[in-house]
Each structure stands twice: as C-alpha cells, then as structure tokens.
TORDOFI-69309 format. One record per residue (C-alpha): residue in one letter; x, y, z; residue number from 0. Coordinates in steps of 0.02 Angstrom, whole numbers, always signed. Example, Ala and Ser with C-alpha at 12.3 -4.5 7.8 and 13.67 -1.06 7.14 Angstrom:
2
 resn      x      y      z resi
    A   +615   -225   +390    0
    S   +684    -53   +357    1
END
This chain:
230
 resn      x      y      z resi
    M  +2475  +9306  +5563    0
    A  +2578  +9292  +5405    1
    T  +2751  +9218  +5420    2
    A  +2897  +9254  +5308    3
    R  +2933  +9115  +5187    4
    A  +3104  +9037  +5206    5
    H  +3225  +9058  +5064    6
    E  +3257  +8910  +4953    7
    P  +3431  +8838  +4984    8
    V  +3549  +8865  +4839    9
    L  +3728  +8811  +4808   10
    L  +3828  +8968  +4776   11
    D  +3975  +8980  +4658   12
    P  +4079  +9122  +4735   13
    K  +4126  +9260  +4614   14
    G  +4274  +9375  +4634   15
    P  +4282  +9558  +4583   16
    V  +4379  +9522  +4423   17
    I  +4254  +9395  +4357   18
    T  +4110  +9509  +4404   19
    A  +4189  +9657  +4314   20
    I  +4217  +9553  +4156   21
    A  +4039  +9488  +4157   22
    C  +3967  +9662  +4182   23
    T  +4075  +9731  +4041   24
    V  +4017  +9597  +3920   25
    G  +3837  +9621  +3973   26
    A  +3847  +9809  +3952   27
    A  +3921  +9790  +3778   28
    L  +3782  +9673  +3726   29
    F  +3647  +9781  +3804   30
    L  +3707  +9947  +3732   31
    G  +3753  +9879  +3561   32
    A  +3597  +9775  +3537   33
    G  +3487  +9910  +3615   34
    G  +3550 +10039  +3493   35
    A  +3528  +9919  +3349   36
    C  +3351  +9880  +3407   37
    A  +3308 +10065  +3413   38
    Y  +3378 +10095  +3239   39
    V  +3289  +9944  +3166   40
    T  +3125  +9995  +3247   41
    V  +3135 +10169  +3171   42
    R  +3181 +10097  +3002   43
    T  +3035  +9976  +3011   44
    V  +2912 +10116  +3045   45
    A  +2983 +10217  +2900   46
    D  +2968 +10071  +2778   47
    L  +2791 +10022  +2820   48
    D  +2732 +10084  +2650   49
    E  +2847  +9965  +2555   50
    T  +2770  +9795  +2525   51
    G  +2857  +9649  +2614   52
    S  +3009  +9746  +2674   53
    E  +2943  +9781  +2847   54
    W  +2948  +9598  +2899   55
    A  +3136  +9588  +2879   56
    W  +3158  +9741  +2988   57
    V  +3039  +9669  +3117   58
    G  +3144  +9511  +3128   59
    L  +3302  +9611  +3151   60
    A  +3220  +9717  +3286   61
    L  +3166  +9562  +3382   62
    A  +3340  +9486  +3371   63
    A  +3420  +9647  +3433   64
    A  +3295  +9659  +3575   65
    F  +3331  +9481  +3628   66
    T  +3519  +9513  +3628   67
    A  +3493  +9670  +3732   68
    C  +3392  +9568  +3858   69
    V  +3533  +9440  +3868   70
    G  +3658  +9578  +3904   71
    L  +3549  +9654  +4040   72
    S  +3518  +9486  +4122   73
    T  +3706  +9452  +4121   74
    I  +3737  +9613  +4216   75
    L  +3600  +9580  +4344   76
    F  +3653  +9400  +4371   77
    A  +3837  +9445  +4395   78
    R  +3794  +9581  +4520   79
    A  +3677  +9465  +4616   80
    E  +3808  +9328  +4630   81
    R  +3940  +9451  +4686   82
    Q  +3823  +9522  +4819   83
    A  +3781  +9347  +4880   84
    T  +3967  +9307  +4890   85
    L  +4000  +9460  +4997   86
    Q  +3853  +9421  +5111   87
    L  +3912  +9243  +5134   88
    A  +4086  +9304  +5179   89
    A  +4015  +9426  +5307   90
    L  +3870  +9329  +5382   91
    G  +3913  +9148  +5343   92
    V  +3941  +9016  +5477   93
    D  +4039  +8855  +5466   94
    A  +3933  +8700  +5438   95
    S  +3943  +8522  +5376   96
    A  +3856  +8441  +5228   97
    L  +3814  +8256  +5247   98
    V  +3794  +8168  +5080   99
    L  +3634  +8065  +5085  100
    A  +3633  +8002  +4905  101
    V  +3737  +8013  +4747  102
    A  +3667  +7998  +4571  103
    S  +3724  +8034  +4395  104
    A  +3678  +8198  +4310  105
    P  +3685  +8264  +4131  106
    P  +3841  +8358  +4079  107
    T  +3851  +8547  +4076  108
    N  +3845  +8653  +3920  109
    D  +4035  +8647  +3918  110
    D  +4032  +8455  +3919  111
    Y  +4092  +8442  +4099  112
    Y  +4029  +8285  +4184  113
    Q  +3921  +8309  +4339  114
    V  +3849  +8212  +4484  115
    R  +3692  +8247  +4585  116
    L  +3712  +8256  +4773  117
    L  +3573  +8251  +4901  118
    M  +3646  +8333  +5056  119
    R  +3589  +8378  +5229  120
    I  +3670  +8539  +5290  121
    S  +3678  +8572  +5476  122
    G  +3769  +8693  +5588  123
    S  +3747  +8825  +5722  124
    G  +3632  +8973  +5694  125
    F  +3507  +8895  +5573  126
    E  +3388  +8750  +5554  127
    P  +3459  +8598  +5462  128
    F  +3396  +8582  +5284  129
    E  +3417  +8467  +5135  130
    C  +3469  +8517  +4961  131
    D  +3478  +8420  +4798  132
    T  +3603  +8498  +4679  133
    E  +3719  +8457  +4535  134
    V  +3906  +8476  +4555  135
    L  +4057  +8445  +4444  136
    R  +4120  +8267  +4445  137
    Y  +4305  +8310  +4441  138
    R  +4284  +8404  +4606  139
    F  +4159  +8295  +4701  140
    G  +4167  +8130  +4609  141
    S  +4247  +8044  +4759  142
    A  +4100  +8088  +4873  143
    T  +3994  +7939  +4925  144
    Q  +3846  +7911  +5038  145
    G  +3898  +7961  +5214  146
    T  +4037  +8079  +5161  147
    V  +4042  +8240  +5263  148
    L  +4093  +8395  +5165  149
    P  +4149  +8560  +5243  150
    A  +4020  +8696  +5208  151
    R  +3982  +8878  +5243  152
    V  +3803  +8940  +5254  153
    N  +3719  +9109  +5256  154
    P  +3584  +9084  +5391  155
    V  +3474  +9221  +5316  156
    T  +3467  +9170  +5133  157
    R  +3522  +8988  +5155  158
    A  +3649  +9010  +5016  159
    F  +3796  +8894  +5048  160
    T  +3959  +8832  +4978  161
    I  +4042  +8663  +4996  162
    E  +4222  +8608  +4986  163
    R  +4301  +8454  +4912  164
    P  +4303  +8294  +5015  165
    P  +4454  +8285  +5130  166
    A  +4600  +8188  +5058  167
    P  +4631  +8015  +5136  168
    P  +4776  +8010  +5260  169
    A  +4942  +7962  +5187  170
    P  +5003  +7786  +5235  171
    V  +5131  +7787  +5376  172
    A  +5295  +7701  +5331  173
    K  +5336  +7555  +5446  174
    A  +5498  +7564  +5544  175
    H  +5632  +7439  +5494  176
    S  +5649  +7299  +5620  177
    E  +5808  +7209  +5669  178
    D  +5751  +7059  +5566  179
    A  +5793  +7149  +5406  180
    P  +5835  +7047  +5252  181
    R  +6005  +6967  +5257  182
    S  +6061  +7061  +5103  183
    T  +6041  +7227  +5193  184
    R  +6138  +7168  +5345  185
    T  +6287  +7095  +5251  186
    V  +6322  +7241  +5136  187
    L  +6454  +7318  +5249  188
    T  +6547  +7155  +5275  189
    E  +6566  +7134  +5089  190
    I  +6645  +7304  +5056  191
    P  +6827  +7284  +4998  192
    G  +6954  +7336  +5127  193
    L  +6844  +7297  +5278  194
    S  +6867  +7108  +5283  195
    R  +7006  +7039  +5392  196
    S  +7111  +6883  +5370  197
    P  +7109  +6744  +5503  198
    A  +7285  +6790  +5559  199
    T  +7233  +6969  +5588  200
    R  +7081  +6916  +5688  201
    T  +7180  +6797  +5803  202
    R  +7335  +6907  +5830  203
    P  +7262  +7023  +5963  204
    R  +7209  +6872  +6065  205
    A  +7384  +6796  +6062  206
    D  +7460  +6961  +6115  207
    R  +7343  +6971  +6263  208
    E  +7391  +6795  +6320  209
    R  +7576  +6838  +6314  210
    C  +7550  +6995  +6416  211
    A  +7455  +6897  +6546  212
    D  +7606  +6778  +6566  213
    G  +7723  +6925  +6600  214
    A  +7806  +6926  +6432  215
    A  +7832  +7088  +6341  216
    A  +7717  +7122  +6199  217
    P  +7801  +7112  +6030  218
    S  +7846  +7277  +5961  219
    A  +7793  +7330  +5791  220
    P  +7925  +7301  +5659  221
    R  +8026  +7453  +5611  222
    V  +8058  +7496  +5433  223
    L  +8228  +7572  +5395  224
    H  +8235  +7686  +5248  225
    G  +8401  +7697  +5164  226
    S  +8483  +7702  +4997  227
    R  +8531  +7543  +4913  228
    R  +8705  +7526  +4841  229
END
C-alpha cells in the first residue's frame, strides 16, 4: 500500500497582502512586457531569415525577452504561493517550540545581510517532531545558541513553520536601599542651612521641663512692643 510522502519542512517568511500585490504587479509587468517583446522579436526574426547574419541578433533578443517573461511569471507564482502558505499557517497552524541543536556560520544573502545556520528540532501538539536546517538573518537570531528554545508556529499538514526571536533576558531587579546607606546620604538633611540648632536651643526645652517639675512657672515668651521712637 502506497503511503503519502511527508512534506519537507520549510521556514516560511510570512507575506502580507500589500507585499503580495506589489510582487504580482512587478511580475505581471515583466511577463507582459517581455512576452510582447519576445513575440515581436520572433516575428521579426522569421521575416529576416533571408538576410545574411541579421537573424542571429534577433534570436538573441528573443531569448532574452523570453527569459525575462519567465522571471516575471515565476515572480507571480512564487508570491501567490507564499501568500497562500501564510494564510494556511494562520488558519491551521499550532503553537510549537524550536530547540536549537547547533549554530554555524552561513554565507551572506544577495543583499549582503549576514546569516547564521540553525539546526532546530521543532516539536508540538498535533504533529510528529522533526528537524530542520535553515539559514536565518544574523541581526534577528544572532543571539541564539545551542539549547535556546524559540517560539514557533507550525502547519501540521505542510510542515511549514515560522520562528520568533529569542526571548529577551529579564531586566535586573534594583536592590532596595538598606539602613546602612552611605554616610553622605544620611547626613544631607542635617547639613541644610536653617535646620541646625545651637547648643542653647537644644538644652532650653530640658531646663524648662525641670523648672515645671519643681512647681515653678514656665518662663513666658518675651513680648515685643511696637511703637514709634521719638
């Protein structure tokens, strides 16, 4: 009995509707423009077959136009396929985790972005765990090391998956100030002008309390008489 072959796991780069529309527009422009040019060059080549040596130039132009048209068509098909895979992952995907088994260097992309190669083991509910070796951008996953667990989302049917950046390390917790703070922080208030008291001021309340205890009347505060001086 023949069994269905499992899909190869692939790291998916989710595409939104705007990016897909732009890619399809560019692909359609290349396909239609180059396709029309290829048709014109082909007709011109057939018409100039009698002229010696001129048909080879037209043949070269026809091949170049045909290649450009193929590039435009492949751009359309690839953009549509990625968008469809993105929608399927959003609808059928399940949460999973990707355990990094090994990290290695990788060649840069065509845009000169540095990359790293990650060997990961993806596991979760609803599908058999699988391993995948893929290249990712260094500025996003450069902090991943062996043993790092990355959040992932997997389509159990096609085994297309996405991964997220490694979780940020927890912020350090500030220690509470103890009572044994530096002396400079504890003596700031006593050094503010206007808060220091003279020795006479500090001892006067004590003397008043002793006199009250002996039955003597407490001294009254001096009165200030305001008047005009002659």
